[in-house]
C-alpha positions as CSV (number, residue, x, y, z in Angstrom):
1,M,-50.5,16.6,14.6
2,S,-51.3,18.7,17.7
3,I,-52.8,22.0,17.9
4,V,-52.4,23.9,20.9
5,Q,-53.7,27.5,21.9
6,T,-51.7,30.5,21.8
7,V,-51.4,32.0,25.0
8,A,-51.2,36.2,25.0
9,G,-50.3,35.7,21.1
10,V,-47.3,33.5,21.6
11,A,-47.5,29.9,20.6
12,N,-47.8,27.4,23.6
13,R,-45.1,25.1,22.0
14,P,-45.3,21.5,23.3
15,E,-42.7,19.9,24.5
16,E,-44.2,16.5,24.7
17,L,-46.7,14.1,23.7
18,I,-48.1,10.9,24.7
19,V,-50.5,9.1,22.7
20,S,-52.7,5.9,23.7
21,V,-55.3,4.6,21.6
22,S,-58.0,1.9,23.0
23,I,-61.0,0.2,21.8
24,N,-64.0,0.8,24.0
25,G,-62.5,1.7,27.0
26,Y,-60.2,-1.5,27.1
27,S,-56.9,-1.5,28.2
28,D,-54.4,0.5,25.4
29,F,-53.2,-1.3,22.9
30,Y,-50.7,1.3,21.6
31,T,-49.1,4.2,23.7
32,D,-46.0,6.1,22.4
33,Y,-44.3,9.2,23.5
34,S,-42.7,11.8,21.3
35,A,-40.5,14.7,22.5
36,G,-37.7,17.1,21.3
37,E,-36.7,17.0,17.7
38,N,-40.1,14.6,16.8
39,L,-42.3,17.6,17.7
40,R,-42.0,20.1,14.7
41,A,-44.0,22.9,13.4
42,F,-46.5,22.1,10.7
43,D,-45.7,23.5,7.5
44,G,-49.2,23.0,5.8
45,Y,-51.3,25.0,7.9
46,T,-52.3,27.0,4.3
47,H,-52.6,23.9,2.6
48,L,-55.2,22.7,5.2
49,V,-57.5,25.6,5.3
50,N,-57.4,25.4,1.8
51,K,-58.5,22.0,1.3
52,F,-61.5,22.2,3.8
53,Q,-62.8,25.5,2.3
54,D,-66.3,24.4,1.7
55,N,-66.6,22.7,4.7
56,L,-68.1,25.4,7.4
57,S,-67.3,23.4,10.7
58,A,-63.8,22.5,9.8
59,Q,-63.1,26.3,8.6
60,Q,-65.0,27.5,12.3
61,F,-62.5,25.0,14.1
62,L,-59.4,26.2,12.1
63,S,-60.1,29.9,12.6
64,R,-59.2,29.2,16.3
65,Y,-55.6,28.6,15.2
66,D,-52.8,30.7,13.4
67,D,-50.3,28.5,11.8
68,D,-47.7,28.7,14.8
69,D,-50.3,26.9,16.8
70,V,-50.6,23.5,14.9
71,Y,-47.1,20.8,15.3
72,T,-46.7,17.5,13.9
73,A,-45.5,14.6,15.9
74,N,-43.3,11.5,14.7
75,L,-44.5,8.4,16.2
76,N,-42.9,5.3,16.7
77,R,-44.7,2.5,14.3
78,D,-44.3,-0.4,17.1
79,S,-46.1,0.1,20.4
80,D,-44.5,-0.6,23.9
81,S,-47.4,-2.6,24.5
82,L,-47.5,-6.3,22.6
83,W,-51.1,-6.4,20.5
84,M,-52.8,-7.9,17.6
85,I,-55.5,-7.3,15.6
86,T,-57.3,-10.0,13.8
87,A,-60.3,-9.7,11.0
88,T,-60.8,-13.1,10.2
89,D,-64.4,-12.8,11.5
90,L,-65.0,-10.0,9.1
91,H,-64.6,-11.7,5.9
92,R,-67.5,-14.5,7.0
93,T,-70.6,-14.9,4.7
């Protein structure tokens, strides 16, 4: 999901999105790029606001945006980078 600011009352629709994920500042282990039809207006804004109605901090954050300001992005499940996370050490007792 992408949240963008409204400029002069008009939603500033994103044209592209680049997502990179790293752990503790090391090299990115996931990178993806989305554009065009992969970026769509978010249709669950009212549900999102209602879900966080008891969370004052979330309501303050969401109040800065209108439903036209929130977009979703389809991301590829596979990364362009080769990576692997192993959890074998987590199961030691």
